[in-house]
N, C-alpha and C positions, 0 to 999 in steps of 0.2 A: 448139578453134578454131585457125585457122592462125597461124603465127608468121611475121612479115614482117621483112625486113631493115630496120634502123632508118634507113638512108639512102634508102629508097624509100617515098614516100607511098602510102598505101592508095588503091586505085582504087575510087571510089564511084559508084554509079548512083543517081540520084534518081528516085523514082516518085511520080506524082501521078495522081489520078483525079477527074474531075468528073462529076456525074450528068447524064444526058440529060434528067432530069425538071426540072432547074432550069437554064434557059438563061442565067441571070445569073451563074453561077459562073465564076470566073476562076482557072485553075490557078496563076497567079502568087501567089495568096494562100497556096498551099501551098509553091511552089517557092522563093520569096524567102527565107523563114527557113531552108529546108533548105540553100540555097547558103551562107548566113551561118554555119550550124552546121558545114558541111563545111570552110569556110575556117578557122574557129576550131580545128577538130580537125587541120588540116593535111592533109586528104584532097584527092586530085586527082579532080575530077568528070570522069568519062569520057563520060557521056551522061545526058540527062534524058529519061525516058519518061513520056508523058502520054496517058492514055486518057480518052475521053468516052463513058462507058457506065454503066449502072446496076450496082449491086453484084452482082446475080444474072446479069448478062449474060456469056455465054461469048465474045463478040466483043471481047475486050480484046487488040487486036493488039500494042500496045506492051508490055503485060505479058508476052506470049508471047516477044517479041523480047528482053526483059530476062532471062527465064528461060533462053533459048537462049544468051545471052551468058555467064550464070553457068555453064552447063554446059560452055562452051568455056574456062572459067577466065579470062575477060576482066574479071572483077569481083572485088573483095575484100570490098566492103560494099554492102548495099542499104539506102538511107535513105528512109523514108517519113514522111509527115506524121502519119498516125494509122492504127491497125489497120484500121478499117473502110474506109479508102481503098484498102487493099491486098487484104484477104480478106473474104469474105462471112460467115464464121463462125469460131468458135474452132477447129473441126476443120480447116477449110480453111487457117487460119493455121498450125496445128501441122504439117499436111502440107507446106506450103511451107517452114517452118523446118527440118523434118527433111531436106528436099531440100537446102537451103542448107548445113546442117551436114555432110552427106555430101560436098558439093562444096568445103568449106572456105571458105564465104562467110558473113560476119557480117551481122546484121540489126539495124537501129536504127529504133525508132519515136519520132519527135520529141516528140509530145504526151504519150505515156505514159512517156517517159523510160526506155524499155527498150532495153538495149544488150547484145547477146550478146558483145561484146568484153570485157565485165566479168564477174567471178564472179557478181555479183547478177543480171545479165541472164541468164546461163546457168541460174541456179537458177530464175528465174521461168519460163523456157522449159520446163524439166523439170516444174515444177508444172502448167503449162498442159497439157502433153502427158499427164500422169497424169490430170488432170481430164477431158480429152476421151476418154481410154480408158475411164475409169470410167463416163462418161455413155453411151458406146457399149455397155458391158457391161450396164448397167442396162436399156437399151432392149431388148437381145436377151433378157435374163432375163424382162422383162415380156411380151414377145411369146410366148416359149416357155410361160410359165405360163398365159397366156390361151388358147393353143391346147390345152394339156393339159386345162384346165378344160372347154373346149367339147367336146373329144373324150369326156371322162368323162361329160358330160351327153347324149351321143349326138348332138351337133350336127355338121353337116358342116363340116369345117375346110378353108377355102380357103387357098391360098398367101398369106402375109401380104405387104402392100406393102413395098417396099424401104425399110429404115430411113433416116431423114433423114440420119444421119451417113454412111451409105453413098452416098446420092445426092450429098451434098456432096463426098465423096471422089472419086466418079466425075467430077463436074463439074470439080473442081480439076485432076485428072490430065489430063483431056481438054484443058483450057484450057492446060496446059503443053506440049501437043503430043504426048503419048503416044498410041499407037494403041489401038484398042478391045481388041485382043488383049493388049497389054501391061497395060492397065488391068484386064482380066479376071484375068490371072495375078497381078498385084500385090495385088489386093483379095480374090481368092478368090471372085469373082462370075462366074456363067455369062456366056459371051460374048453370048448372046441378050439377057440382062438389060441388059448394058452397051449393046448396040446399040439396044434399045428406048428406053432412057433418053436416049441421044444423039439419037435422032429426036425425042423429046419436047422436048428442049432447043432443037432447031432450029425447032420449030413454035411455041415459047413466044413 
């Protein structure tokens, strides 16, 4: 993770999300303790990003703005209330944290007390990444085994549906503003598959 000059406070972005399913939710419930935490740590809050969307929605405008700011190196830290306010799944979270890591941006989840500016937080991130990769490998293995068994029994084997982890990865990358061609190359998925899934998301 990046090393910052001691005389310059880290620039932190606060991210909050409230669900469209619960009209009574107030983002201040998340933002207030995040502001206090940032103040205690000596961070400089550069912007607060708030989305009102369900966890599976791709129309998270402010999330996309925050990711764009991170890519422009306008942030040093992203501070969120809880994992599920930020990402829809472990795989989506790991994808985002890998992106942050490549950009030199740290990530802190207030409720879970996970902080990648610390060695413990770094370790937890790597454990999560390994678990997500293991889960993906298990799913692929089960699909291949099932297809081989069906083929051996003389059954017609249709193309299996896109694995859930792949669907989540496509959704995550599209929400970050990557083009369908970029997503296709990054995930090793056919462009047509990405296109079809993107259309499915729009109609959901």
